[in-house]
C-alpha positions in Angstrom: -3.7 43.4 71.0 -2.1 44.6 67.8 0.3 41.6 67.8 -2.6 39.3 68.3 -4.5 40.7 65.4 -1.5 40.5 63.2 -1.0 36.9 64.2 -4.6 36.1 63.4 -4.4 37.8 60.0 -1.2 35.9 59.3 -2.8 32.6 60.2 -5.8 33.4 57.9 -3.5 34.4 55.1 -1.5 31.2 55.5 -4.7 29.1 55.4 -5.9 30.8 52.3 -2.5 30.3 50.7 -2.6 26.7 51.6 -6.0 26.2 50.1 -4.8 27.9 46.9 -1.9 25.5 46.7 -4.2 22.5 47.3 -6.5 23.6 44.4 -3.5 24.2 42.1 -1.9 20.8 43.0 -5.2 19.0 42.3 -5.4 20.7 38.9 -1.9 19.7 38.0 -2.5 16.2 39.1 -5.7 15.9 37.0 -3.8 17.3 33.9 -1.1 14.8 34.5 -3.6 11.9 34.7 -5.3 13.1 31.6 -2.1 13.1 29.5 -1.1 9.7 30.9 -4.5 8.3 30.0 -4.3 9.8 26.4 -0.9 8.3 26.0 -1.9 4.9 27.3 -4.9 4.7 25.1 -2.7 4.7 22.0 -1.0 1.5 23.3 -2.2 -2.1 23.4 0.3 -3.5 26.0 -1.5 -5.2 28.9 1.4 -4.6 31.3 1.4 -0.9 30.5 -2.3 -0.7 31.1 -1.9 -2.5 34.4 0.8 0.0 35.5 -1.5 2.8 34.4 -4.4 1.5 36.5 -2.1 1.2 39.6 -0.9 4.7 39.1 -4.4 6.1 38.8 -5.5 4.2 41.9 -2.6 5.8 43.8 -3.4 9.2 42.4 -7.0 9.0 43.6 -6.1 7.9 47.1 -5.5 10.8 49.5 -2.7 10.5 52.0 1.0 9.7 51.3 0.4 9.8 47.5 -0.8 13.4 47.5 1.3 16.2 45.9 0.9 18.4 48.9 0.0 17.2 52.4 -2.4 19.4 54.2 -4.8 19.3 57.1 -7.7 18.9 54.6 -6.5 15.4 53.5 -8.7 12.4 54.2 -7.1 9.8 56.4 -4.5 7.8 54.6 -5.8 4.9 52.6 -9.4 6.0 52.0 -10.2 5.7 48.3 -11.9 8.2 46.1 -14.7 6.0 44.6 -14.8 8.0 41.3 -11.0 7.6 40.8 -11.2 3.9 41.6 -13.9 3.5 39.0 -12.0 5.4 36.3 -8.9 3.4 36.8 -10.8 0.1 36.6 -12.5 1.3 33.4 -9.1 2.2 31.9 -7.7 -1.2 32.8 -10.7 -3.1 31.4 -10.5 -1.1 28.1 -6.8 -1.7 27.9 -7.2 -5.5 28.4 -9.9 -5.6 25.7 -7.7 -3.7 23.2 -4.7 -5.9 23.9 -6.7 -9.1 23.6 -8.3 -7.9 20.3 -4.9 -6.9 19.0 -3.5 -10.3 19.7 -6.5 -11.9 17.9 -6.0 -9.7 14.9 -2.3 -10.2 14.7 -2.8 -14.0 14.9 -5.4 -13.7 12.0 -2.9 -11.6 10.0 -0.2 -14.1 10.5 -2.4 -17.0 9.3 -3.5 -15.0 6.3 0.1 -14.2 5.4 1.0 -17.9 5.7 -2.0 -18.8 3.4 -0.9 -16.3 0.8 2.7 -17.5 0.8 1.8 -21.2 0.7 -0.6 -20.7 -2.2 1.6 -18.5 -4.3 -0.6 -15.4 -4.1 2.0 -12.9 -3.0 2.0 -11.1 -6.4 -1.7 -10.2 -6.1 -2.5 -10.3 -2.3 -1.0 -8.2 0.5 -1.9 -8.6 4.1 -0.9 -6.0 6.7 -1.9 -4.6 10.1 -2.7 -0.9 10.3 -4.7 1.6 12.4 -8.0 0.3 11.0 -7.3 -3.4 11.7 -6.1 -6.2 9.3 -6.1 -5.0 5.7 -6.1 -7.5 2.8 -5.3 -5.8 -0.5 -6.3 -7.6 -3.6 -5.1 -6.5 -7.0 -7.9 -6.2 -9.5 -6.3 -8.7 -11.9 -6.8 -11.5 -9.4 -10.6 -10.9 -9.3 -11.8 -9.1 -12.5 -11.3 -8.6 -16.2 -10.6 -5.0 -17.3 -13.6 -2.7 -17.0 -15.7 -5.5 -15.4 -17.1 -6.0 -11.9 -17.9 -9.7 -12.4 -15.7 -12.0 -10.4 -13.5 -14.3 -12.5 -13.5 -18.0 -11.8 -10.0 -17.8 -10.4 -11.3 -15.4 -7.7 -12.6 -18.5 -5.9 -9.1 -19.5 -5.0 -8.4 -16.1 -3.5 -11.7 -15.2 -1.8 -12.6 -18.8 -1.0 -9.3 -19.2 0.9 -9.7 -15.9 2.7 -13.3 -16.5 3.8 -12.6 -19.0 6.6 -10.2 -16.6 8.3 -12.8 -13.8 8.2 -15.5 -16.1 9.6 -13.4 -16.9 12.7 -13.6 -13.3 14.0 -16.6 -11.3 15.3 -15.3 -8.0 13.9 -17.0 -5.9 11.3 -15.6 -6.1 7.8 -15.2 -3.1 5.4 -14.8 -3.9 1.6 -13.4 -1.0 -0.4 -13.2 -0.8 -4.2 -10.6 1.5 -5.9 -9.7 2.3 -9.5 -7.0 4.2 -11.4 -7.8 7.5 -12.9 -8.5 6.3 -16.5 -12.1 7.0 -17.4 -14.3 4.0 -17.7 -15.1 3.4 -21.4 -18.2 1.3 -21.5 -21.9 1.7 -21.1 -22.3 -0.4 -18.0 -20.6 1.9 -15.6 -21.0 5.7 -15.9 -17.9 6.4 -13.8 -15.1 4.9 -11.8 -17.2 5.4 -8.7 -19.8 3.0 -10.1 -17.2 0.5 -11.2 -15.4 0.5 -7.8 -18.7 0.2 -5.9 -19.9 -2.7 -8.0 -16.6 -4.5 -7.5 -16.7 -4.1 -3.8 -20.4 -5.2 -3.6 -19.7 -8.3 -5.6 -17.0 -9.3 -3.2 -19.4 -8.8 -0.4 -22.0 -11.0 -2.0 -19.4 -13.7 -2.6 -18.3 -13.6 1.1 -22.0 -13.7 2.1 -22.3 -16.9 0.1 -19.5 -18.3 2.2 -21.6 -17.7 5.3 -19.9 -14.5 6.4 -22.7 -12.7 8.4 -24.0 -9.9 6.2 -24.7 -7.6 9.2 -20.9 -7.5 9.8 -20.1 -6.4 6.2 -20.2 -3.1 4.4 -19.1 -2.2 0.8 -18.0 1.2 -0.5 -16.5 2.5 -3.8 -13.9 5.2 -3.7 -13.3 5.4 -7.5 -9.9 6.9 -8.3 -9.8 9.2 -5.3 -7.7 7.2 -2.8 -4.6 6.2 -4.9 -1.7 4.4 -3.3 0.7 5.2 -6.2 1.1 7.7 -9.0 -1.3 7.2 -11.9 1.4 8.5 -14.3 2.9 5.0 -14.8 1.3 1.7 -15.7 2.7 0.1 -12.6 1.2 2.9 -10.4 -2.2 2.5 -12.1 -2.1 -1.3 -11.6 -1.4 -0.7 -7.9 -4.4 1.6 -7.6 -6.8 -0.8 -9.1 -7.6 -2.9 -6.0 -10.1 -4.1 -3.5 -9.3 -3.8 0.2 -11.0 -6.2 2.7 -10.5 -4.7 6.2 -11.2 -6.6 9.4 -12.0 -3.6 11.6 -10.9 -3.1 15.1 -13.7 -3.0 17.7 -11.5 -1.1 20.2 -9.1 1.8 19.7 -10.2 2.5 16.1 
């Protein structure tokens, strides 16, 4: 009788231990999936997202893919519906991000070609960054010193850029920036006002070129987001700029 009781106690202890291992393994698996998803979301490669989705599908299927096989497993091959939905959502998001990135890269390449072919390289810079496609325009290409009114030659720059912006459904942010030299006229009380007025005038011009106004926004940052030192003339010239940013819809 004593041996039988010990045997039963041992069996119950083993069962409890097994349940604890199962819970622990599920926790580790979920943590692993979480970090895989977080890593994958920073990428825009369709192949990697496809591989991630397959991995997630396998992780949410009980059976041979489990970390620990126990008597509590469902029959091999039965899907966890929640896991299947998660992996499909991740794959779909990954495809959208990858497709958008390809569109933005194509737009950036076309803009760079336009800038090069029209000799605008000294005053216009096109680059891809975390926000999307950024077109940086030096103030001398658009305005006279201390003014927010667009110069006639701005037509060549903005008029050439507008068709590329019109091709995309993405939102557009227009940012005005200045150097740290205080504005010395009665029209603008501060560099904030000057930078905002410059950005807004660019917005109105693009609107006149049939860019949808609901897609655009304008903001003035004044002197507070410099890209170079204001201690030199070259640095101050670099800081006086307008950025037109084609914003990402996914992964921004």
